[in-house]
C-alpha positions as CSV (number, residue, x, y, z in Angstrom):
1,M,-29.7,-28.4,15.2
2,Q,-26.3,-26.7,14.8
3,E,-23.4,-28.7,16.2
4,K,-21.0,-26.6,18.4
5,I,-18.1,-26.5,20.7
6,L,-18.2,-24.5,23.8
7,I,-15.1,-22.4,24.9
8,L,-15.2,-21.5,28.7
9,D,-13.2,-18.2,29.0
10,F,-11.1,-17.6,32.2
11,G,-10.1,-14.3,30.9
12,S,-7.0,-15.2,28.5
13,Q,-6.0,-12.9,25.8
14,Y,-5.9,-15.8,23.4
15,T,-9.6,-17.0,24.0
16,Q,-11.0,-15.2,20.9
17,L,-8.1,-16.7,18.9
18,I,-9.2,-20.2,20.0
19,A,-12.5,-19.6,18.5
20,R,-11.2,-18.1,15.2
21,R,-9.0,-21.0,14.7
22,I,-12.0,-23.4,15.3
23,R,-14.2,-21.4,12.9
24,E,-11.4,-21.7,10.2
25,L,-11.8,-25.4,10.5
26,N,-15.6,-25.0,9.5
27,V,-16.8,-25.7,13.0
28,Y,-19.2,-23.5,14.8
29,C,-18.2,-22.5,18.4
30,E,-19.3,-20.1,21.3
31,I,-17.4,-18.4,23.9
32,H,-18.9,-18.2,27.4
33,P,-17.7,-17.1,30.8
34,F,-16.5,-20.2,32.8
35,N,-19.0,-19.4,35.4
36,D,-21.9,-18.7,33.2
37,F,-22.3,-21.2,30.4
38,P,-25.4,-22.8,28.8
39,A,-26.8,-26.1,29.4
40,L,-24.9,-29.0,27.5
41,D,-27.5,-30.3,25.2
42,E,-26.9,-32.7,22.3
43,S,-25.8,-29.9,20.0
44,V,-22.6,-29.5,22.2
45,K,-20.0,-31.8,20.8
46,G,-17.0,-30.8,23.1
47,V,-15.7,-28.2,25.5
48,I,-12.5,-26.4,25.5
49,L,-11.1,-24.5,28.8
50,S,-9.1,-21.4,27.9
51,G,-5.9,-20.0,29.5
52,S,-6.1,-17.2,32.1
53,P,-4.0,-14.3,33.6
54,F,-4.6,-15.9,36.9
55,S,-2.5,-18.7,38.6
56,V,-4.5,-21.8,40.1
57,L,-2.3,-20.9,43.2
58,D,-4.1,-17.5,43.5
59,D,-6.7,-17.0,46.1
60,E,-9.0,-15.4,43.5
61,A,-8.3,-18.0,40.9
62,P,-11.4,-19.0,38.9
63,L,-12.9,-22.2,40.0
64,P,-15.1,-23.9,37.3
65,D,-17.8,-26.4,38.1
66,L,-17.2,-29.2,35.6
67,T,-19.7,-31.6,37.0
68,E,-21.9,-31.6,33.8
69,I,-18.8,-31.8,31.5
70,R,-16.0,-34.3,32.9
71,G,-16.7,-37.8,31.5
72,K,-19.9,-36.5,29.6
73,K,-18.4,-34.4,26.8
74,P,-14.9,-34.4,25.3
75,L,-12.8,-31.9,27.1
76,L,-9.6,-30.1,26.1
77,A,-7.9,-27.8,28.7
78,V,-5.4,-25.3,27.6
79,C,-2.7,-23.8,29.9
80,Y,-4.6,-22.6,32.9
81,G,-7.3,-25.0,32.2
82,A,-4.7,-27.9,32.1
83,Q,-3.3,-26.8,35.4
84,W,-6.5,-26.5,37.1
85,L,-7.4,-29.9,36.0
86,A,-4.3,-31.3,37.5
87,H,-4.5,-29.2,40.6
88,N,-8.0,-30.0,41.3
89,N,-7.8,-33.8,40.9
90,G,-4.9,-34.7,43.1
91,G,-2.0,-33.4,41.2
92,S,0.3,-30.5,42.0
93,V,1.0,-27.3,40.5
94,A,3.9,-24.9,41.5
95,K,5.5,-21.7,40.6
96,S,8.3,-22.3,37.7
97,S,11.8,-21.4,38.6
98,T,11.9,-19.5,35.3
99,R,8.8,-18.2,33.4
100,E,8.0,-20.7,30.6
101,Y,7.2,-18.3,27.8
102,G,8.0,-18.5,24.0
103,R,8.8,-21.2,21.6
104,A,9.6,-24.8,22.6
105,N,9.9,-28.0,20.6
106,L,8.1,-31.3,21.6
107,S,10.9,-33.9,22.6
108,F,8.3,-36.6,23.4
109,I,4.9,-37.6,22.0
110,H,2.8,-40.5,22.9
111,D,2.3,-42.6,19.7
112,Q,-1.1,-43.7,20.8
113,S,-2.6,-40.1,21.6
114,P,-5.6,-39.4,19.4
115,L,-5.1,-35.7,20.3
116,L,-1.5,-35.7,18.7
117,K,-2.0,-37.7,15.7
118,D,0.0,-36.6,12.7
119,I,2.2,-34.0,14.7
120,P,5.8,-34.7,14.4
121,L,8.5,-35.1,17.0
122,E,10.3,-31.6,17.5
123,S,7.1,-29.7,16.5
124,Q,7.3,-26.2,17.7
125,V,4.7,-24.9,20.2
126,W,4.2,-21.7,22.1
127,M,4.4,-21.7,25.9
128,S,3.0,-18.8,28.0
129,H,2.7,-19.6,31.8
130,G,4.4,-19.0,35.0
131,D,3.4,-22.2,36.9
132,T,4.2,-25.8,36.0
133,I,2.6,-29.1,36.7
134,Q,4.8,-31.0,39.0
135,E,2.8,-34.2,39.6
136,L,-0.1,-35.6,37.8
137,P,-3.3,-37.3,39.3
138,D,-3.0,-41.1,39.5
139,D,-5.3,-41.8,36.5
140,V,-3.5,-39.5,34.3
141,E,-0.6,-40.0,31.7
142,I,1.7,-37.7,30.0
143,I,1.1,-37.5,26.2
144,C,3.9,-35.0,25.4
145,S,7.0,-33.2,26.7
146,T,9.3,-30.5,25.9
147,P,13.0,-30.5,27.2
148,D,12.0,-28.0,29.9
149,V,8.3,-29.0,30.5
150,K,8.1,-32.6,31.3
151,V,4.1,-32.5,31.5
152,G,3.6,-30.7,28.2
153,G,0.2,-32.4,27.8
154,F,-1.7,-35.2,29.5
155,A,-4.8,-37.4,29.2
156,F,-7.2,-39.0,31.6
157,E,-7.4,-42.7,31.4
158,N,-10.9,-44.1,30.3
159,E,-12.1,-40.6,29.6
160,Q,-11.9,-38.1,26.6
161,T,-10.3,-35.3,28.8
162,F,-7.0,-33.8,27.8
163,G,-4.8,-31.0,29.0
164,I,-1.9,-29.2,27.3
165,Q,0.5,-26.7,28.6
166,F,1.1,-24.8,25.2
167,H,-1.3,-22.8,23.2
168,P,-2.3,-24.5,19.8
169,E,-4.2,-21.5,18.7
170,V,-1.4,-19.2,18.2
171,S,0.6,-19.2,14.8
172,H,3.9,-20.0,16.7
173,S,2.5,-23.5,17.5
174,V,3.1,-24.6,13.9
175,D,0.9,-27.7,14.2
176,G,-1.7,-26.3,16.4
177,K,-4.4,-26.6,13.9
178,I,-3.8,-30.3,13.4
179,L,-4.1,-30.7,17.2
180,L,-7.5,-28.8,17.1
181,R,-8.6,-30.7,14.1
182,N,-7.9,-33.9,16.0
183,F,-9.8,-32.9,18.9
184,L,-12.7,-31.5,17.0
185,V,-13.1,-34.1,14.3
186,D,-11.7,-37.4,15.5
187,I,-12.4,-37.0,19.4
188,C,-15.6,-34.9,19.3
189,G,-16.9,-36.2,16.0
190,V,-18.0,-32.8,14.7
191,A,-18.8,-32.4,11.1
192,Q,-16.9,-29.6,9.4
193,D,-20.1,-28.0,7.7
194,W,-20.3,-24.5,9.2
195,T,-19.4,-22.4,6.0
196,P,-20.4,-19.0,4.8
197,A,-22.9,-20.6,2.5
198,S,-24.6,-22.6,5.3
199,F,-24.5,-19.6,7.5
200,V,-26.4,-17.4,4.9
201,E,-28.9,-20.1,4.3
202,E,-29.6,-20.8,7.9
203,T,-29.7,-17.1,9.0
204,V,-32.0,-15.9,6.4
205,Q,-34.5,-18.6,7.5
206,I,-34.0,-17.6,11.1
207,L,-34.6,-14.0,10.1
208,K,-37.8,-14.9,8.2
209,D,-39.1,-16.8,11.3
210,Q,-38.0,-14.1,13.7
211,V,-39.3,-10.9,11.9
212,G,-42.2,-12.3,9.7
213,N,-44.0,-9.5,8.0
214,D,-42.9,-6.8,10.4
215,K,-40.9,-3.8,9.4
216,V,-37.2,-3.2,10.3
217,V,-35.4,0.1,10.2
218,M,-31.6,0.2,10.1
219,G,-28.9,2.9,10.1
220,L,-26.2,2.1,7.7
221,S,-22.6,3.5,7.7
222,G,-21.0,2.3,4.6
223,G,-18.9,-0.1,6.6
224,V,-18.7,-3.9,6.2
225,D,-20.9,-4.9,9.3
226,S,-23.9,-2.8,8.6
227,S,-23.6,-3.6,4.8
228,V,-23.5,-7.3,5.4
229,A,-26.2,-7.3,8.0
230,A,-28.5,-5.2,5.8
231,T,-28.1,-7.6,2.9
232,L,-29.0,-10.6,5.1
233,L,-32.1,-8.8,6.3
234,H,-32.9,-7.7,2.8
235,K,-32.8,-11.4,1.5
236,A,-35.2,-12.3,4.3
237,I,-37.7,-9.5,4.3
238,G,-37.1,-7.4,1.1
239,K,-38.8,-4.0,1.1
240,N,-39.9,-4.4,4.6
241,L,-36.3,-3.4,5.5
242,Y,-35.9,0.5,5.5
243,C,-32.4,1.6,5.5
244,I,-31.2,5.1,6.6
245,F,-27.8,6.6,5.6
246,V,-26.9,9.9,7.4
247,D,-24.4,12.2,6.1
248,N,-23.0,13.9,9.2
249,G,-20.7,16.1,7.1
250,L,-17.8,14.3,8.5
251,L,-17.5,11.5,5.8
252,R,-14.7,11.2,3.3
253,K,-14.8,13.0,0.0
254,N,-17.8,12.0,-2.1
255,E,-18.5,9.1,0.2
256,F,-22.2,9.9,0.8
257,E,-22.8,9.8,-2.9
258,N,-20.7,6.9,-3.8
259,V,-22.0,4.6,-1.0
260,L,-25.7,5.4,-1.6
261,E,-24.9,4.3,-5.2
262,D,-23.5,1.1,-3.9
263,Y,-26.5,0.4,-1.8
264,K,-28.9,1.1,-4.4
265,E,-27.2,-1.4,-6.7
266,L,-27.5,-4.0,-4.1
267,G,-31.4,-3.4,-4.3
268,L,-31.6,-1.9,-0.7
269,N,-34.5,0.2,0.2
270,I,-32.4,3.2,1.4
271,K,-32.9,6.7,2.2
272,G,-30.0,9.1,2.2
273,V,-30.2,12.1,4.6
274,N,-27.8,15.1,4.3
275,S,-27.7,16.6,7.9
276,S,-24.2,18.2,7.6
277,K,-25.4,21.6,8.8
278,R,-27.1,20.2,11.9
279,F,-23.9,18.4,13.0
280,Y,-21.7,21.4,12.1
281,E,-23.9,23.7,14.3
282,K,-23.8,21.4,17.4
283,L,-20.1,21.0,16.9
284,E,-19.0,24.7,16.7
285,G,-16.4,25.6,19.1
286,V,-16.1,22.1,20.7
287,S,-12.6,20.8,21.0
288,D,-12.8,18.0,23.6
289,P,-12.6,14.6,21.8
290,E,-15.1,12.9,24.1
291,E,-17.5,15.8,23.9
292,K,-17.2,15.6,20.1
293,R,-18.2,12.0,20.2
294,K,-21.1,12.4,22.4
295,I,-22.4,15.3,20.3
296,I,-22.2,13.1,17.1
297,G,-23.6,10.2,18.6
298,N,-26.7,12.2,20.1
299,M,-27.1,14.0,16.8
300,F,-27.2,10.8,14.8
301,I,-29.9,9.3,17.2
302,E,-31.9,12.6,16.7
303,V,-31.7,12.5,13.0
304,F,-32.2,8.7,12.8
305,D,-35.3,9.0,15.1
306,D,-36.7,11.9,12.8
307,E,-36.4,9.7,9.8
308,A,-37.5,6.4,11.5
309,H,-40.9,8.2,12.7
310,Q,-41.7,8.8,9.1
311,I,-42.0,5.1,8.6
312,E,-45.2,3.6,9.9
313,D,-45.6,0.6,12.1
314,V,-41.8,-0.2,12.5
315,T,-41.2,-3.0,15.0
316,W,-37.6,-3.8,14.8
317,L,-34.2,-2.1,14.7
318,G,-31.4,-3.8,12.6
319,Q,-28.0,-3.7,14.0
320,G,-24.6,-4.6,12.6
321,T,-23.3,-6.0,16.0
322,I,-20.6,-8.6,15.7
323,Y,-19.4,-11.3,17.8
324,P,-16.4,-9.6,19.7
325,D,-18.9,-6.9,21.0
326,V,-21.2,-9.7,22.5
327,I,-18.1,-11.4,24.0
328,E,-17.1,-8.2,25.6
329,S,-20.5,-7.4,27.1
330,K,-20.5,-10.7,28.9
331,S,-16.8,-11.0,29.6
332,V,-15.5,-13.1,32.4
333,K,-13.9,-9.8,33.4
334,G,-17.1,-7.8,33.1
335,P,-17.6,-4.9,30.7
336,S,-15.0,-2.4,30.7
337,A,-15.5,0.2,33.3
338,T,-14.0,3.2,31.4
339,I,-14.0,3.2,27.6
340,K,-14.2,5.9,25.1
341,S,-17.6,6.5,23.5
342,H,-18.4,3.9,20.9
343,H,-17.5,4.9,17.4
344,N,-21.0,4.0,16.1
345,V,-24.5,4.4,17.5
346,G,-24.1,4.0,21.4
347,G,-27.7,3.4,22.0
348,L,-31.3,4.6,21.3
349,P,-33.6,6.7,23.4
350,D,-36.1,5.1,25.6
351,F,-39.0,6.3,23.6
352,M,-37.8,4.3,20.5
353,K,-39.5,1.1,21.7
354,L,-38.1,-1.2,19.0
355,K,-36.9,-4.9,19.3
356,V,-33.5,-5.4,18.1
357,V,-32.2,-7.8,15.4
358,E,-28.7,-8.7,14.9
359,P,-27.8,-11.1,12.1
360,L,-24.1,-11.0,12.7
361,N,-23.8,-11.3,16.5
362,T,-22.2,-14.7,16.1
363,L,-19.5,-13.7,13.7
364,F,-16.0,-12.2,13.8
365,K,-15.0,-9.5,11.3
366,D,-13.1,-11.8,8.8
367,E,-16.1,-14.2,8.8
368,V,-18.6,-11.1,8.1
369,R,-16.3,-10.4,5.0
370,R,-16.6,-14.0,3.9
371,V,-20.4,-14.1,4.3
372,G,-20.4,-10.8,2.3
373,R,-18.5,-12.4,-0.6
374,E,-20.9,-15.4,-0.4
375,M,-23.9,-13.1,-1.1
376,G,-21.9,-11.1,-3.9
377,L,-21.3,-7.9,-2.2
378,P,-18.7,-5.7,-4.1
379,E,-15.1,-5.8,-2.9
380,N,-15.0,-2.0,-2.6
381,L,-17.6,-2.4,0.3
382,L,-16.0,-5.5,1.8
383,G,-12.5,-4.4,1.5
384,R,-13.0,-1.0,3.0
385,H,-10.7,0.0,5.8
386,P,-12.4,0.5,9.2
387,F,-13.6,4.1,9.5
388,P,-14.8,5.6,12.9
389,G,-18.3,6.7,13.3
390,P,-17.5,10.2,14.3
391,G,-15.6,10.3,11.1
392,L,-13.3,13.2,10.4
393,A,-14.2,14.9,13.7
394,I,-11.8,12.8,15.4
395,R,-9.1,13.3,12.9
396,I,-9.4,17.0,13.3
397,L,-7.5,18.0,16.4
398,G,-9.4,20.9,17.9
399,D,-12.6,22.6,16.9
400,I,-14.6,21.5,13.8
401,T,-15.4,23.8,10.9
402,E,-16.7,23.2,7.5
403,E,-13.5,24.6,6.1
404,K,-11.3,22.3,8.1
405,V,-13.5,19.4,7.1
406,K,-13.0,20.3,3.3
407,I,-9.3,20.6,3.7
408,L,-8.9,17.1,5.5
409,Q,-11.4,15.5,2.9
410,E,-8.9,16.7,0.1
411,V,-5.8,15.4,2.0
412,D,-7.4,12.1,2.8
413,H,-8.5,11.7,-0.8
414,Y,-5.0,12.0,-2.2
415,F,-3.7,9.6,0.5
416,I,-6.2,6.9,0.0
417,Q,-6.6,7.2,-3.7
418,G,-2.7,7.0,-3.8
419,L,-2.8,3.7,-1.9
420,K,-5.3,2.3,-4.3
421,D,-3.6,3.5,-7.4
422,E,-0.3,2.1,-6.4
423,G,-1.6,-1.4,-5.3
424,L,-0.8,-0.6,-1.4
425,Y,-4.4,-0.3,-0.1
426,D,-4.9,-4.0,0.6
427,D,-1.6,-4.1,2.5
428,V,-3.0,-1.6,5.1
429,W,-5.6,-2.4,7.7
430,Q,-6.5,1.4,8.3
431,A,-5.3,4.6,6.8
432,G,-6.2,8.1,7.1
433,A,-5.1,11.8,7.5
434,I,-5.1,14.0,10.6
435,L,-5.4,17.7,10.5
436,L,-3.0,19.0,13.2
437,P,-3.6,22.2,15.4
438,V,-0.1,23.4,14.2
439,Q,0.9,26.0,11.7
440,S,4.4,26.2,10.4
441,V,6.6,28.4,8.1
442,G,7.0,27.2,4.7
443,V,8.1,28.6,1.2
444,M,6.0,28.4,-2.0
445,G,7.6,30.0,-4.9
446,D,9.3,33.2,-3.6
447,E,6.7,33.7,-0.9
448,R,6.8,32.8,2.7
449,T,3.8,30.8,3.9
450,Y,2.4,30.1,7.3
451,E,0.0,27.3,6.9
452,N,-1.3,23.9,8.3
453,A,0.4,20.6,9.0
454,V,-1.3,17.1,8.4
455,A,-0.1,13.8,9.6
456,L,-0.6,10.6,7.6
457,R,-1.4,7.4,9.4
458,A,-1.3,3.7,8.1
459,V,-1.4,0.7,10.2
460,E,-1.4,-3.1,9.9
461,S,-3.6,-5.1,12.4
462,I,-5.8,-8.1,12.8
463,D,-8.6,-6.8,14.9
464,G,-7.4,-3.3,16.0
465,M,-6.4,-4.3,19.6
466,T,-2.8,-3.9,18.6
467,A,-1.4,-2.2,15.5
468,D,2.0,-1.5,13.9
469,W,2.6,1.4,11.7
470,V,3.2,0.4,8.0
471,H,6.5,0.8,6.3
472,L,5.2,2.5,3.2
473,P,7.9,3.1,0.5
474,Y,9.6,6.4,0.9
475,E,9.1,7.1,-2.9
476,F,5.4,6.7,-2.3
477,L,5.3,9.0,0.8
478,A,7.3,11.7,-1.2
479,R,4.7,11.5,-4.1
480,I,1.8,11.8,-1.9
481,S,3.3,14.6,0.2
482,N,4.1,16.5,-3.0
483,K,0.6,16.1,-4.3
484,I,-1.0,17.3,-1.1
485,I,1.2,20.3,-0.7
486,N,0.7,21.3,-4.3
487,N,-3.0,20.7,-4.5
488,V,-4.6,21.3,-1.1
489,K,-4.7,25.1,-0.3
490,G,-3.8,25.7,3.3
491,I,-1.4,22.8,3.7
492,N,2.4,23.3,3.5
493,R,3.8,20.5,5.7
494,V,3.1,16.6,5.8
495,V,4.4,14.2,8.3
496,Y,4.1,10.4,8.7
497,D,3.1,8.7,12.0
498,I,5.5,6.0,13.0
499,S,4.0,5.0,16.3
500,S,2.5,1.6,17.0
501,K,-0.4,0.6,19.3
502,P,0.3,0.3,22.2
503,P,1.4,2.8,23.4
504,A,-0.2,5.0,20.8
505,T,-3.8,4.4,19.5
506,I,-4.8,4.2,16.0
507,E,-6.8,7.4,15.9
508,W,-5.4,10.4,17.5
509,E,-8.5,11.3,19.4
């Protein structure tokens, strides 16, 4: 039975970061809403309460039931969780006169606290709260302070229950990882044995037991998630995995052929389907971004369904779903009410009565890559930048034509290949080119031109939720601009997008 830590989510922006830090310590953990967590069996070695955008003084403040946790499992409460423990057990919490936000340094550390072992005095921590704990319950002692926050952390007597006002999961808390290790290893007694190798071994066995001799059909995109998921399934069921890779005519230059070759080298049972014409016909004259997404999503389902029906006795649908998707679907705040259509397959029609198998639904993106490396997947697959399911359709502003796609494929090729040739590709999280619905005057030779403009976009990010534009060298941008204008017929102007997310988005549509 896999040992684990439960993280109860109160809606904090940092909750996923807590999980990532724990996983980095080779400990398995799961995030659950504070009001809907599983039974605490022997596999659960400890519980962490997250922060929250709420105040414990709010009428709608989250109220967790800790009856099955307090005194029975080690408990670490962070920020809101710590304030709630104090407030709910006879202490007092009040609004701070000034918001306690940003860097602080520990001015007092209890030398007997197992939670703070090996953390030095003056260690920098990160505060992010508008309330402060004024008084603690009678059976609680302070274990750390900062000059401005007397109750920086506390511990219940005769109980493995701790609260801290700061966030150990963020990088600004320089010894935060030591604190988490102290809690996980010394206090909870967790073995640090959750590694990519152990995940592969355990998951392949689970898939064998789950799927047996049934057939699985899976749509591949060439991206990291679907590639790693397919490889795990292939290890478990071999030729009973049927992969379908659809060319919607909106991929990068030569991507269909190159990715198919990569998959075949991995030994996957895969069929490539060129459906470009079908997609172009459906997209003709359509300019609205959301309508484009819906058309492409629906067309993918049609093509995929046509191909899947040619395989007899299929029982399962393989999906590359990863953990952030799962967390969002059962978020304490509920699924987003209004979101753009999903980049990838948004769902399957009711008449496709297939059971779903998702080998990666407990992993974050960086863990997916590590598992892929453990299985020997090539770096050109694992290191690929994210690429939207609708492909170049949402990088062509306005209607889609085959001619526009070919122009953008050429521009994109010079940009991406240039990043690779000059050793910049791995410094960028995502890059691409956008064909603008703008024509401008130019001069080529002695002739006046009136041709298209393109924008280049390169961003750095961790998970795509926020992103900053990359400061690519001016000399590089000059060389790429010159190559594009000289080699791509129809382009006479290149611009570079220097907006960050937020307020902009990574893609333009």
